MIRO-415825 format. One line per 5 residues: their letters; for each residue x, y negated, z of C-alpha. Coordinates in Angstrom, 3 decimals. Layout:
N
A = X,Y,Z; ...;
//
This chain:
239
MLVFA = 18.633,-39.047,-34.078; 19.299,-39.985,-37.924; 15.769,-40.530,-39.792; 15.125,-39.215,-43.141; 12.297,-39.708,-44.724;
HRGAS = 11.387,-36.983,-46.061; 10.375,-37.371,-49.847; 10.562,-40.263,-49.408; 7.787,-42.096,-46.876; 5.825,-39.684,-48.155;
GHEPE = 3.452,-40.324,-45.074; 2.883,-44.031,-46.487; 2.747,-43.306,-50.572; 3.050,-40.580,-53.433; 5.487,-38.514,-52.587;
NTLLA = 8.589,-37.753,-54.478; 7.951,-40.746,-56.482; 9.333,-44.638,-56.369; 7.111,-45.903,-54.443; 8.165,-43.052,-51.605;
IEQAL = 11.769,-43.988,-51.843; 11.092,-47.964,-51.903; 9.603,-48.452,-48.879; 12.013,-45.979,-46.785; 14.142,-48.971,-47.894;
VMQVD = 11.742,-51.384,-46.305; 12.138,-49.286,-43.567; 15.621,-48.885,-43.443; 15.337,-45.328,-42.450; 19.392,-43.947,-42.244;
AIEVD = 19.051,-41.063,-45.050; 16.156,-40.228,-47.771; 15.352,-36.694,-48.855; 13.772,-35.175,-52.883; 13.308,-32.367,-54.162;
VRLSD = 14.771,-31.871,-57.829; 14.233,-29.436,-60.098; 15.209,-29.007,-63.955; 12.971,-29.473,-67.401; 13.955,-28.931,-70.730;
GELIV = 17.796,-29.853,-69.075; 16.365,-32.918,-66.923; 16.571,-33.719,-63.128; 13.470,-34.577,-61.856; 12.465,-34.985,-58.607;
IHDRS = 9.328,-32.609,-57.639; 9.131,-29.940,-54.950; 6.733,-27.465,-56.098; 7.093,-25.058,-59.206; 3.639,-26.564,-60.408;
VNKTT = 2.671,-29.631,-60.362; -1.329,-28.608,-59.453; -0.673,-30.300,-55.680; 0.917,-33.180,-56.548; 0.010,-34.599,-60.031;
NGNGK = -3.236,-35.118,-62.331; -1.487,-32.435,-64.226; -1.219,-28.242,-63.963; 0.507,-25.958,-64.837; 3.876,-24.566,-63.848;
INKLS = 7.615,-26.695,-64.871; 8.825,-24.605,-66.581; 5.547,-24.254,-68.090; 5.928,-28.321,-69.553; 7.856,-30.184,-71.497;
FKQIR = 9.741,-33.137,-69.867; 7.750,-35.200,-71.802; 4.307,-33.358,-71.166; 5.513,-33.419,-67.034; 5.858,-37.443,-67.230;
ELDAG = 2.933,-38.638,-69.143; 1.169,-37.548,-66.136; 0.060,-39.509,-62.683; 2.136,-38.204,-59.710; -0.215,-40.887,-57.775;
KGQQV = -1.403,-44.696,-57.458; 0.162,-44.842,-61.425; 3.608,-42.901,-60.552; 5.428,-41.203,-63.223; 6.978,-37.709,-61.856;
PTLEE = 10.953,-39.503,-61.191; 13.795,-38.155,-62.507; 16.591,-37.994,-60.243; 18.737,-40.758,-61.503; 16.197,-43.422,-61.363;
VLATI = 16.046,-42.077,-57.734; 20.089,-43.162,-57.133; 19.399,-46.092,-59.603; 16.973,-47.263,-57.265; 18.365,-46.379,-54.122;
NGQCH = 21.357,-48.052,-55.569; 23.536,-47.613,-51.953; 21.666,-48.332,-49.628; 21.406,-45.196,-47.721; 22.086,-40.972,-47.790;
LNIEL = 20.829,-39.475,-50.194; 19.700,-35.347,-49.784; 19.086,-33.815,-52.197; 17.804,-30.472,-52.072; 17.533,-27.860,-55.300;
KADRT = 14.736,-26.301,-55.696; 15.615,-24.752,-58.565; 18.845,-22.223,-60.411; 21.568,-24.242,-62.958; 20.710,-27.674,-60.738;
VLPVL = 24.152,-27.683,-59.596; 26.908,-28.697,-62.875; 24.058,-31.484,-63.463; 23.809,-32.257,-60.081; 27.852,-32.763,-59.852;
DLLEK = 27.409,-34.278,-62.664; 25.072,-36.933,-62.309; 26.660,-37.495,-59.248; 29.342,-38.603,-60.241; 27.660,-41.083,-61.955;
AVSKY = 26.025,-42.779,-58.881; 29.089,-42.997,-57.685; 30.348,-45.108,-60.741; 27.384,-47.264,-61.541; 25.067,-47.226,-58.876;
HFNYN = 26.982,-48.121,-55.855; 27.276,-44.517,-54.065; 29.883,-43.211,-52.394; 30.514,-39.320,-51.562; 30.440,-38.812,-47.763;
QFLIS = 27.003,-40.585,-48.739; 24.868,-37.272,-50.681; 23.918,-34.247,-48.537; 22.929,-31.291,-50.543; 20.822,-28.634,-49.071;
SFNHH = 18.625,-25.120,-50.548; 17.028,-22.005,-49.305; 19.258,-21.269,-51.903; 22.838,-20.352,-50.332; 23.836,-18.960,-53.399;
LLFEI = 23.616,-22.089,-55.081; 25.534,-23.900,-52.049; 28.041,-21.473,-52.712; 28.563,-22.733,-56.476; 28.661,-26.221,-54.842;
KSINP = 31.710,-25.931,-52.638; 33.298,-23.807,-55.122; 33.549,-26.424,-57.033; 33.808,-29.288,-54.973; 34.727,-28.274,-51.414;
ELNIG = 34.900,-31.922,-50.323; 31.213,-32.223,-51.140; 28.812,-32.367,-48.278; 26.440,-29.044,-47.787; 23.100,-28.328,-46.356;
ALTAS = 22.174,-24.305,-44.873; 17.871,-24.956,-45.100; 16.703,-21.892,-42.725; 12.545,-21.193,-41.929; 13.497,-18.632,-38.639;
CPLTY = 15.820,-18.484,-36.314; 17.621,-16.030,-36.771; 19.944,-12.798,-34.667; 23.654,-14.819,-34.920; 21.568,-18.079,-35.318;
AAFAE = 23.775,-20.617,-37.033; 26.171,-18.450,-38.226; 25.699,-18.512,-41.965; 25.540,-21.426,-42.629; 29.946,-21.837,-41.031;
HLNAY = 30.085,-19.281,-43.236; 29.159,-21.096,-45.627; 31.051,-23.817,-44.699; 29.349,-26.590,-44.622; 27.166,-30.364,-42.967;
SVHID = 24.771,-29.072,-41.025; 22.244,-26.537,-40.772; 18.318,-27.351,-41.780; 16.377,-25.498,-39.406; 12.122,-25.972,-39.702;
IDFVN = 10.540,-27.331,-36.327; 8.051,-23.665,-35.703; 11.890,-21.840,-34.997; 14.275,-24.601,-33.540; 15.030,-23.751,-30.090;
QEFVT = 17.745,-25.078,-27.956; 19.968,-21.506,-28.032; 19.882,-22.107,-31.763; 20.692,-26.161,-31.723; 23.908,-25.325,-29.036;
DAHQR = 25.363,-22.715,-30.886; 25.383,-25.139,-34.683; 27.065,-27.601,-32.286; 29.919,-24.920,-31.026; 29.961,-24.129,-35.246;
GLKVF = 30.855,-28.241,-36.068; 27.518,-28.495,-37.661; 24.605,-30.891,-37.313; 21.769,-29.749,-36.823; 18.649,-31.137,-39.258;
VYTVD = 15.285,-30.422,-37.951; 11.978,-30.540,-40.800; 9.111,-32.319,-40.886; 8.383,-33.898,-37.521; 5.420,-36.456,-37.701;
DEDDI = 4.288,-36.110,-33.583; 5.515,-38.063,-31.505; 5.602,-35.248,-29.244; 8.016,-33.130,-30.682; 10.276,-35.939,-31.646;
SEMHY = 10.598,-36.398,-28.147; 11.214,-32.604,-28.057; 13.629,-33.391,-30.563; 15.373,-35.549,-29.014; 16.274,-33.772,-25.898;
LGVDG = 17.531,-30.539,-27.731; 19.770,-32.702,-28.622; 19.456,-31.928,-32.507; 21.704,-34.559,-34.772; 18.354,-35.303,-36.868;
IFTNY = 14.832,-35.120,-38.378; 13.244,-35.464,-41.532; 9.586,-36.886,-41.043; 6.557,-37.947,-43.201; 5.934,-41.124,-41.123;
PTKSL = 10.231,-43.030,-40.784; 8.657,-45.743,-39.147; 6.798,-44.538,-36.447; 10.006,-41.726,-35.874; 12.259,-44.816,-35.808;
VKIAH = 10.077,-46.947,-33.252; 9.773,-43.412,-31.433; 13.640,-43.030,-31.147; 15.117,-46.531,-30.008; 12.182,-45.837,-26.875;
LKGVP = 13.911,-42.696,-26.092; 17.784,-44.407,-26.086; 15.808,-47.047,-24.140; 16.383,-49.992,-27.384; 13.884,-53.303,-26.925;
VLPS = 11.790,-53.265,-30.109; 10.057,-56.207,-31.813; 6.965,-56.268,-32.702; 6.998,-56.138,-36.936;
//
């Protein structure tokens, strides 16, 4: 199973900050997941529609200027980063899952990925673009059919992973509360990878391993990496 650092190593450092990204790199994760929204035309990395939960500020993203958002403390003195700052920090060292949280993000993200390939040592197969908004994923595939997309779901549909196959997705990302063996088997039969969010408990990590999922999103990457190594029978050196 691949280990995705959910919003960076968010169990250790403030989520979706450069500090969390840097910590995930130190942990040598397979991939990092971040959330992207727009502010005054700038791609910023933040999960919620408001700044209330993850900063010392208040208000909706669409009611605040980029300058106002950048003046906020996102934890431990960190700013809300731009997506380009995240790309520069990772610098091609691991895969990156960019979750689109808002409309009008597709074109600026695609433009920035071109820059990341030319300037920040990425290649296109290191990117996975995901969203609950499947219209955005369809738009991406219409523009760049070769780019990998991940279709998110917070349920177990009657037709299992058919929706992701229809989108020509690379992967389907499902809430841990709804994943089951039937869903995993169906997705694999359709040629899809199955990534499950958010998996932090050791018993849940074991269950995902036995279900045969391809990767997990976790707030505690080191714990997940050690547990997976144990499940595979790989000896782990003490830190």
